[in-house]
PAPAKE-46243 format. One record per atom (N, C-alpha, C): residue number from 1; residue in three letters; x, y, z. Coordinates in Angstrom, 3 decimals. Example, Ala and Ser with C-alpha at 12.3 -4.5 7.8 and 13.67 -1.06 7.14 Angstrom:
(1 ALA (13.190 -5.690 7.800))
(1 ALA (12.300 -4.500 7.800))
(1 ALA (13.200 -3.300 7.800))
(2 SER (12.850 -2.250 7.080))
(2 SER (13.670 -1.060 7.140))
(2 SER (12.900 0.030 7.870))
***
This chain:
(1 MET (-3.911 9.506 5.774))
(1 MET (-2.574 10.060 5.811))
(1 MET (-2.513 11.097 6.935))
(2 LYS (-1.405 11.086 7.639))
(2 LYS (-1.223 12.029 8.736))
(2 LYS (-1.216 13.466 8.218))
(3 GLU (-1.468 14.392 9.120))
(3 GLU (-1.438 15.809 8.757))
(3 GLU (-0.028 16.244 8.412))
(4 GLY (0.073 17.293 7.606))
(4 GLY (1.359 17.871 7.293))
(4 GLY (2.028 17.339 6.046))
(5 TYR (1.364 16.452 5.333))
(5 TYR (1.915 15.914 4.094))
(5 TYR (1.354 16.676 2.907))
(6 LYS (2.236 17.024 1.985))
(6 LYS (1.823 17.674 0.753))
(6 LYS (1.657 16.592 -0.311))
(7 ILE (0.480 16.526 -0.931))
(7 ILE (0.248 15.539 -1.992))
(7 ILE (1.065 15.951 -3.215))
(8 ILE (1.955 15.068 -3.647))
(8 ILE (2.825 15.375 -4.780))
(8 ILE (2.499 14.565 -6.028))
(9 ASP (1.693 13.523 -5.898))
(9 ASP (1.304 12.721 -7.054))
(9 ASP (0.125 11.856 -6.660))
(10 SER (-0.621 11.414 -7.642))
(10 SER (-1.746 10.518 -7.370))
(10 SER (-2.087 9.739 -8.630))
(11 LEU (-2.864 8.699 -8.421))
(11 LEU (-3.214 7.788 -9.500))
(11 LEU (-4.520 7.101 -9.141))
(12 GLN (-5.353 6.861 -10.134))
(12 GLN (-6.584 6.107 -9.933))
(12 GLN (-6.588 4.989 -10.969))
(13 ILE (-6.725 3.740 -10.494))
(13 ILE (-6.696 2.595 -11.398))
(13 ILE (-7.949 1.756 -11.221))
(14 PRO (-8.325 0.987 -12.247))
(14 PRO (-9.424 0.042 -12.083))
(14 PRO (-8.984 -1.138 -11.219))
(15 SER (-9.929 -1.862 -10.690))
(15 SER (-9.621 -3.022 -9.845))
(15 SER (-9.253 -4.216 -10.724))
(16 ASP (-8.089 -4.123 -11.315))
(16 ASP (-7.605 -5.135 -12.239))
(16 ASP (-6.089 -5.225 -12.075))
(17 PHE (-5.583 -6.438 -11.882))
(17 PHE (-4.152 -6.613 -11.670))
(17 PHE (-3.317 -6.096 -12.841))
(18 SER (-3.896 -6.016 -14.036))
(18 SER (-3.137 -5.505 -15.180))
(18 SER (-2.758 -4.036 -14.995))
(19 ALA (-3.452 -3.328 -14.110))
(19 ALA (-3.156 -1.908 -13.861))
(19 ALA (-1.980 -1.721 -12.901))
(20 LEU (-1.442 -2.812 -12.364))
(20 LEU (-0.308 -2.700 -11.440))
(20 LEU (0.909 -2.062 -12.093))
(21 VAL (1.033 -2.177 -13.404))
(21 VAL (2.157 -1.542 -14.088))
(21 VAL (2.113 -0.027 -13.891))
(22 ASP (0.927 0.547 -13.840))
(22 ASP (0.794 1.986 -13.598))
(22 ASP (1.253 2.345 -12.179))
(23 VAL (0.951 1.482 -11.222))
(23 VAL (1.389 1.695 -9.839))
(23 VAL (2.909 1.592 -9.761))
(24 GLU (3.476 0.600 -10.430))
(24 GLU (4.931 0.451 -10.442))
(24 GLU (5.594 1.687 -11.045))
(25 ASN (5.002 2.230 -12.123))
(25 ASN (5.544 3.438 -12.742))
(25 ASN (5.459 4.629 -11.789))
(26 LEU (4.362 4.720 -11.027))
(26 LEU (4.224 5.786 -10.037))
(26 LEU (5.312 5.669 -8.974))
(27 VAL (5.515 4.465 -8.453))
(27 VAL (6.554 4.245 -7.438))
(27 VAL (7.922 4.611 -8.008))
(28 ASP (8.202 4.187 -9.235))
(28 ASP (9.481 4.522 -9.875))
(28 ASP (9.678 6.035 -9.935))
(29 ARG (8.663 6.723 -10.425))
(29 ARG (8.741 8.179 -10.608))
(29 ARG (8.947 8.895 -9.268))
(30 VAL (8.153 8.514 -8.265))
(30 VAL (8.238 9.155 -6.953))
(30 VAL (9.596 8.897 -6.315))
(31 CYS (10.044 7.665 -6.343))
(31 CYS (11.327 7.336 -5.709))
(31 CYS (12.478 8.061 -6.406))
(32 GLU (12.413 8.173 -7.708))
(32 GLU (13.459 8.902 -8.433))
(32 GLU (13.417 10.387 -8.078))
(33 ASN (12.224 10.978 -8.073))
(33 ASN (12.091 12.408 -7.770))
(33 ASN (12.502 12.746 -6.338))
(34 LEU (12.257 11.822 -5.410))
(34 LEU (12.587 12.079 -4.006))
(34 LEU (13.999 11.630 -3.632))
(35 GLY (14.684 10.999 -4.572))
(35 GLY (16.045 10.544 -4.300))
(35 GLY (16.121 9.375 -3.340))
(36 VAL (15.139 8.498 -3.396))
(36 VAL (15.130 7.315 -2.526))
(36 VAL (16.286 6.401 -2.912))
(37 GLN (17.024 5.958 -1.909))
(37 GLN (18.172 5.076 -2.132))
(37 GLN (17.706 3.762 -2.760))
(38 GLU (18.548 3.210 -3.617))
(38 GLU (18.182 2.003 -4.341))
(38 GLU (17.852 0.834 -3.415))
(39 ASP (18.567 0.715 -2.292))
(39 ASP (18.294 -0.400 -1.378))
(39 ASP (16.934 -0.246 -0.695))
(40 ALA (16.410 0.966 -0.569))
(40 ALA (15.084 1.184 0.026))
(40 ALA (13.980 1.105 -1.020))
(41 TYR (14.321 1.309 -2.277))
(41 TYR (13.333 1.301 -3.350))
(41 TYR (12.541 -0.010 -3.388))
(42 GLY (13.214 -1.124 -3.251))
(42 GLY (12.538 -2.430 -3.295))
(42 GLY (11.493 -2.568 -2.206))
(43 ASN (11.795 -2.070 -1.020))
(43 ASN (10.828 -2.123 0.081))
(43 ASN (9.580 -1.307 -0.254))
(44 VAL (9.792 -0.117 -0.815))
(44 VAL (8.662 0.744 -1.183))
(44 VAL (7.820 0.050 -2.243))
(45 LEU (8.459 -0.449 -3.281))
(45 LEU (7.743 -1.093 -4.382))
(45 LEU (6.915 -2.283 -3.901))
(46 ILE (7.505 -3.145 -3.116))
(46 ILE (6.797 -4.345 -2.646))
(46 ILE (5.650 -3.962 -1.715))
(47 ALA (5.890 -3.060 -0.776))
(47 ALA (4.842 -2.666 0.175))
(47 ALA (3.660 -2.015 -0.535))
(48 VAL (3.941 -1.114 -1.458))
(48 VAL (2.863 -0.405 -2.150))
(48 VAL (2.092 -1.347 -3.067))
(49 THR (2.781 -2.175 -3.830))
(49 THR (2.054 -3.095 -4.713))
(49 THR (1.253 -4.113 -3.912))
(50 GLU (1.743 -4.502 -2.752))
(50 GLU (0.971 -5.412 -1.897))
(50 GLU (-0.301 -4.730 -1.405))
(51 ALA (-0.207 -3.457 -1.027))
(51 ALA (-1.395 -2.712 -0.591))
(51 ALA (-2.407 -2.597 -1.731))
(52 VAL (-1.926 -2.344 -2.934))
(52 VAL (-2.822 -2.241 -4.090))
(52 VAL (-3.430 -3.604 -4.420))
(53 ASN (-2.626 -4.656 -4.364))
(53 ASN (-3.156 -6.019 -4.573))
(53 ASN (-4.309 -6.303 -3.611))
(54 ASN (-4.099 -5.982 -2.325))
(54 ASN (-5.141 -6.210 -1.325))
(54 ASN (-6.380 -5.381 -1.624))
(55 ALA (-6.201 -4.141 -2.061))
(55 ALA (-7.341 -3.276 -2.381))
(55 ALA (-8.147 -3.847 -3.547))
(56 ILE (-7.457 -4.345 -4.550))
(56 ILE (-8.134 -4.933 -5.715))
(56 ILE (-8.864 -6.208 -5.318))
(57 GLN (-8.158 -7.106 -4.643))
(57 GLN (-8.689 -8.437 -4.341))
(57 GLN (-9.682 -8.442 -3.191))
(58 HIS (-9.314 -7.857 -2.074))
(58 HIS (-10.145 -7.963 -0.877))
(58 HIS (-11.090 -6.787 -0.692))
(59 GLY (-10.634 -5.584 -1.037))
(59 GLY (-11.471 -4.396 -0.861))
(59 GLY (-12.548 -4.289 -1.928))
(60 ASN (-12.114 -4.222 -3.179))
(60 ASN (-13.056 -4.045 -4.292))
(60 ASN (-13.500 -5.367 -4.911))
(61 VAL (-13.029 -6.467 -4.385))
(61 VAL (-13.347 -7.832 -4.834))
(61 VAL (-13.416 -7.947 -6.363))
(62 PHE (-12.363 -7.428 -7.005))
(62 PHE (-12.188 -7.525 -8.459))
(62 PHE (-13.284 -6.837 -9.276))
(63 LYS (-14.078 -5.973 -8.684))
(63 LYS (-15.114 -5.241 -9.437))
(63 LYS (-14.421 -4.127 -10.212))
(64 THR (-14.263 -4.323 -11.523))
(64 THR (-13.475 -3.396 -12.326))
(64 THR (-14.112 -2.018 -12.440))
(65 GLU (-15.383 -1.902 -12.116))
(65 GLU (-16.008 -0.572 -12.132))
(65 GLU (-15.608 0.253 -10.903))
(66 LEU (-15.022 -0.416 -9.898))
(66 LEU (-14.527 0.283 -8.709))
(66 LEU (-13.048 0.592 -8.888))
(67 THR (-12.629 1.724 -8.374))
(67 THR (-11.240 2.130 -8.527))
(67 THR (-10.451 1.933 -7.241))
(68 VAL (-9.149 1.913 -7.408))
(68 VAL (-8.201 1.986 -6.305))
(68 VAL (-7.495 3.323 -6.473))
(69 ASP (-7.511 4.125 -5.428))
(69 ASP (-6.918 5.454 -5.460))
(69 ASP (-5.603 5.434 -4.697))
(70 VAL (-4.548 5.881 -5.351))
(70 VAL (-3.221 5.914 -4.745))
(70 VAL (-2.752 7.369 -4.748))
(71 SER (-2.365 7.862 -3.584))
(71 SER (-1.813 9.213 -3.508))
(71 SER (-0.499 9.174 -2.747))
(72 VAL (0.349 10.155 -3.056))
(72 VAL (1.674 10.215 -2.464))
(72 VAL (1.815 11.537 -1.720))
(73 GLY (2.171 11.443 -0.447))
(73 GLY (2.409 12.624 0.364))
(73 GLY (3.881 12.752 0.688))
(74 ASP (4.325 13.987 0.824))
(74 ASP (5.737 14.237 1.090))
(74 ASP (5.890 15.247 2.218))
(75 GLN (6.941 15.050 3.002))
(75 GLN (7.421 15.987 4.021))
(75 GLN (8.945 15.949 3.972))
(76 PRO (9.597 16.856 4.674))
(76 PRO (11.065 16.870 4.607))
(76 PRO (11.736 15.560 5.048))
(77 GLU (11.195 14.889 6.064))
(77 GLU (11.870 13.714 6.624))
(77 GLU (11.344 12.367 6.125))
(78 GLU (10.125 12.338 5.607))
(78 GLU (9.543 11.073 5.149))
(78 GLU (8.508 11.323 4.068))
(79 PHE (8.081 10.228 3.440))
(79 PHE (7.031 10.295 2.427))
(79 PHE (6.063 9.149 2.667))
(80 CYS (4.916 9.222 2.013))
(80 CYS (3.835 8.288 2.303))
(80 CYS (3.084 7.940 1.031))
(81 PHE (2.699 6.683 0.900))
(81 PHE (1.762 6.248 -0.128))
(81 PHE (0.464 5.877 0.572))
(82 ASN (-0.648 6.435 0.110))
(82 ASN (-1.958 6.078 0.630))
(82 ASN (-2.696 5.297 -0.445))
(83 VAL (-3.258 4.160 -0.063))
(83 VAL (-4.011 3.306 -0.989))
(83 VAL (-5.411 3.153 -0.428))
(84 LYS (-6.415 3.503 -1.250))
(84 LYS (-7.799 3.474 -0.795))
(84 LYS (-8.653 2.694 -1.778))
(85 ASP (-9.470 1.799 -1.229))
(85 ASP (-10.423 1.065 -2.059))
(85 ASP (-11.836 1.475 -1.658))
(86 HIS (-12.820 0.877 -2.293))
(86 HIS (-14.217 1.215 -2.029))
(86 HIS (-14.954 0.068 -1.345))
(87 GLY (-14.197 -0.779 -0.661))
(87 GLY (-14.790 -1.902 0.055))
(87 GLY (-15.280 -1.495 1.433))
(88 LYS (-15.771 -2.493 2.166))
(88 LYS (-16.341 -2.224 3.495))
(88 LYS (-15.290 -2.209 4.594))
(89 GLY (-14.040 -2.501 4.256))
(89 GLY (-12.981 -2.538 5.255))
(89 GLY (-12.845 -3.916 5.878))
(90 PHE (-12.050 -3.990 6.938))
(90 PHE (-11.806 -5.257 7.622))
(90 PHE (-11.258 -4.954 9.010))
(91 ASP (-11.212 -5.969 9.844))
(91 ASP (-10.714 -5.808 11.206))
(91 ASP (-9.195 -5.959 11.201))
(92 PHE (-8.499 -4.855 10.973))
(92 PHE (-7.042 -4.877 10.854))
(92 PHE (-6.341 -5.076 12.190))
(93 SER (-7.088 -4.997 13.291))
(93 SER (-6.463 -5.191 14.609))
(93 SER (-6.500 -6.651 15.056))
(94 ASN (-7.127 -7.511 14.279))
(94 ASN (-7.291 -8.904 14.679))
(94 ASN (-6.950 -9.826 13.503))
(95 LEU (-5.675 -9.847 13.135))
(95 LEU (-5.235 -10.662 12.006))
(95 LEU (-4.411 -11.843 12.491))
(96 PRO (-4.529 -12.999 11.835))
(96 PRO (-3.703 -14.139 12.234))
(96 PRO (-2.229 -13.851 11.966))
(97 ASP (-1.376 -14.395 12.791))
(97 ASP (0.071 -14.222 12.643))
(97 ASP (0.562 -15.168 11.546))
(98 PRO (1.069 -14.619 10.417))
(98 PRO (1.512 -15.503 9.336))
(98 PRO (2.771 -16.288 9.667))
(99 THR (3.452 -15.917 10.763))
(99 THR (4.659 -16.657 11.154))
(99 THR (4.365 -17.772 12.151))
(100 ALA (3.106 -17.880 12.575))
(100 ALA (2.729 -18.968 13.489))
(100 ALA (2.814 -20.299 12.736))
(101 PRO (3.230 -21.357 13.417))
(101 PRO (3.411 -22.646 12.737))
(101 PRO (2.192 -23.103 11.932))
(102 GLU (0.998 -22.880 12.443))
(102 GLU (-0.198 -23.344 11.731))
(102 GLU (-0.491 -22.529 10.460))
(103 ASN (0.189 -21.393 10.292))
(103 ASN (-0.051 -20.541 9.124))
(103 ASN (1.087 -20.541 8.111))
(104 LEU (2.184 -21.196 8.433))
(104 LEU (3.362 -21.125 7.574))
(104 LEU (3.130 -21.660 6.165))
(105 LEU (2.313 -22.657 6.013))
(105 LEU (2.105 -23.262 4.694))
(105 LEU (0.904 -22.684 3.942))
(106 LYS (0.211 -21.748 4.533))
(106 LYS (-0.931 -21.127 3.860))
(106 LYS (-0.444 -20.254 2.705))
(107 GLU (-1.230 -20.226 1.633))
(107 GLU (-0.852 -19.457 0.450))
(107 GLU (-1.124 -17.966 0.608))
(108 ASN (-2.034 -17.583 1.495))
(108 ASN (-2.412 -16.183 1.669))
(108 ASN (-2.133 -15.740 3.099))
(109 GLY (-2.337 -14.438 3.345))
(109 GLY (-2.279 -13.947 4.708))
(109 GLY (-0.986 -13.262 5.105))
(110 ARG (-0.131 -12.947 4.132))
(110 ARG (1.143 -12.321 4.465))
(110 ARG (1.238 -10.861 4.032))
(111 GLY (0.241 -10.352 3.335))
(111 GLY (0.303 -9.011 2.757))
(111 GLY (0.512 -7.917 3.781))
(112 ILE (-0.294 -7.892 4.807))
(112 ILE (-0.170 -6.833 5.814))
(112 ILE (1.116 -7.017 6.606))
(113 PHE (1.485 -8.252 6.873))
(113 PHE (2.758 -8.533 7.532))
(113 PHE (3.914 -7.953 6.716))
(114 LEU (3.880 -8.159 5.393))
(114 LEU (4.916 -7.605 4.514))
(114 LEU (4.914 -6.079 4.550))
(115 MET (3.732 -5.481 4.457))
(115 MET (3.638 -4.017 4.479))
(115 MET (4.231 -3.458 5.770))
(116 LYS (3.905 -4.093 6.896))
(116 LYS (4.424 -3.623 8.185))
(116 LYS (5.926 -3.856 8.302))
(117 SER (6.427 -4.921 7.713))
(117 SER (7.854 -5.231 7.787))
(117 SER (8.691 -4.317 6.890))
(118 LEU (8.135 -3.906 5.758))
(118 LEU (8.904 -3.147 4.774))
(118 LEU (8.752 -1.635 4.903))
(119 SER (7.719 -1.174 5.594))
(119 SER (7.471 0.260 5.779))
(119 SER (7.970 0.676 7.156))
(120 ASP (8.188 1.960 7.325))
(120 ASP (8.575 2.470 8.638))
(120 ASP (7.368 2.623 9.551))
(121 ASP (6.193 2.805 8.968))
(121 ASP (4.947 2.887 9.733))
(121 ASP (3.800 2.579 8.799))
(122 VAL (2.749 1.967 9.333))
(122 VAL (1.540 1.656 8.577))
(122 VAL (0.356 2.147 9.386))
(123 GLU (-0.565 2.806 8.714))
(123 GLU (-1.737 3.364 9.393))
(123 GLU (-2.986 3.000 8.588))
(124 PHE (-3.943 2.359 9.264))
(124 PHE (-5.222 2.026 8.629))
(124 PHE (-6.263 3.050 9.036))
(125 GLU (-7.102 3.444 8.090))
(125 GLU (-8.191 4.377 8.340))
(125 GLU (-9.439 3.880 7.625))
(126 GLU (-10.536 4.560 7.909))
(126 GLU (-11.818 4.247 7.258))
(126 GLU (-12.139 2.756 7.352))
(127 GLU (-12.023 2.223 8.561))
(127 GLU (-12.317 0.818 8.868))
(127 GLU (-11.478 -0.159 8.046))
(128 GLY (-10.313 0.288 7.602))
(128 GLY (-9.406 -0.592 6.868))
(128 GLY (-9.469 -0.449 5.364))
(129 SER (-10.341 0.402 4.837))
(129 SER (-10.410 0.563 3.392))
(129 SER (-9.382 1.581 2.884))
(130 SER (-8.627 2.156 3.787))
(130 SER (-7.556 3.092 3.431))
(130 SER (-6.332 2.738 4.265))
(131 VAL (-5.188 2.610 3.591))
(131 VAL (-3.942 2.306 4.298))
(131 VAL (-2.877 3.291 3.841))
(132 SER (-2.138 3.807 4.805))
(132 SER (-1.017 4.695 4.506))
(132 SER (0.273 4.017 4.916))
(133 LEU (1.223 4.008 4.007))
(133 LEU (2.531 3.400 4.223))
(133 LEU (3.567 4.506 4.275))
(134 TYR (4.282 4.609 5.371))
(134 TYR (5.235 5.690 5.596))
(134 TYR (6.661 5.176 5.460))
(135 PHE (7.499 5.998 4.827))
(135 PHE (8.905 5.651 4.614))
(135 PHE (9.777 6.856 4.962))
(136 VAL (10.806 6.620 5.771))
(136 VAL (11.781 7.662 6.102))
(136 VAL (12.692 7.836 4.907))
(137 LYS (13.020 9.092 4.598))
(137 LYS (13.914 9.357 3.454))
(137 LYS (15.349 9.014 3.804))
***
């Protein structure tokens, strides 16, 4: 997460898709407290849950003893969700384009594309095991 953000909420969940309800509740609470417009709420929810899905599946490879850590940072003009797993990371600068014709019918490979499309900014750190999603208020 960039400097200057005040952490206003956080959550730690096991690497299990059943814990996504806790993430959804966090997004609901944060968006309500920050006064996020309803039309932007869906973008936040989808981007954050996609980041958590990736952390569970690809980062922690479903190892339920490993956690996914979600924290929320706030500033006057924007807010941020940071999602961190305990995996080895990945090469986030060299991803296949999910809109390329050869990838259109693939079942996977759209998560980061969605996060980048729905957020105002996306920042990867710690070799890809930490992602911050930024949203303008």
